[in-house]
C-alpha positions, -999 to +999 in steps of 0.1 A: +373-178+402+391-168+369+423-185+359+453-167+344+468-178+311+506-176+311+508-172+273+509-134+268+526-126+301+553-099+299+585-098+320+605-067+331+635-059+352+632-027+372+655-010+398+656-027+432+643+004+450+612+008+429+579+013+447+552-011+434+521-008+455+495+000+429+488-009+393+498+027+383+532+022+401+537-011+382+527+005+348+551+034+354+579+011+364+577-012+334+576+019+312+612+026+322+622-010+330+640-035+308+617-060+290+629-096+287+616-105+253+603-139+241+605-158+274+599-195+268+603-207+303+604-192+338+598-218+365+582-217+400+578-186+421+576-190+458+595-207+486+599-238+506+609-245+542+633-270+556+614-296+576+628-316+606+608-346+616+614-359+652+603-395+660+602-409+695+610-444+707+583-441+733+553-438+709+543-443+673+539-406+666+562-378+653+565-340+653+577-317+626+596-285+630+595-259+602+627-241+593+634-208+576+622-201+540+644-208+510+631-190+479+650-210+453+657-198+418+641-193+383+657-202+350+647-176+324+651-190+289+647-169+257+661-171+222+695-154+220+693-121+202+722-097+197+696-069+191+680-075+225+698-046+243+672-045+270+664-077+289+694-100+280+719-071+285+703-063+318+706-099+330+743-100+319+749-067+338+732-081+369+754-112+367+786-092+361+781-067+389+761-089+413+733-063+415+697-068+424+665-059+405+628-065+408+613-089+383+578-075+374+554-098+356+525-083+338+499-110+339+473-116+312+445-105+336+461-070+338+474-076+373+511-077+383+534-101+402+567-089+414+597-103+433+633-093+442+659-111+422+697-114+416+713-132+387+737-161+394+740-174+359+740-160+324+746-185+296+742-191+259+733-226+249+741-242+215+723-275+205+720-294+173+690-284+152+679-257+176+682-220+179+708-205+202+692-199+236+700-174+263+695-187+299+698-167+331+694-181+366+676-156+388+679-162+426+647-152+443+657-128+470+625-125+491+587-129+490+567-123+458+537-100+459+506-095+438+492-061+427+456-061+416+444-026+426 
């Protein structure tokens, strides 16, 4: 089984109603999408479930109940660039108008990962002896999918 190196991955925002069933669909979509340049950090993609554990006085055993899925969020971090009129501007627009997009990740193995997202935070960070960073918090809004064919 081959592993995928994260260095070299590319990140794009495309319209929320974009069809992404084949590699050709993904390639077409990112051609007109907004690239988020120089991503230094992204985070975990997926979800977790709330778990309720029930213990009984009558025995030394327990049962667990699985709740609904919570998809969490991603923090996209990239150096701030006023010239980045694609990715950073698109993230700011998503934050301002509360709109949804699909985050498409072009993996280094030529396959794609995509997931629905909304932006709940758009920030610039200033630190001593460091470049100004742009950070966006993307709320994962559903299951992610892999496209390899």
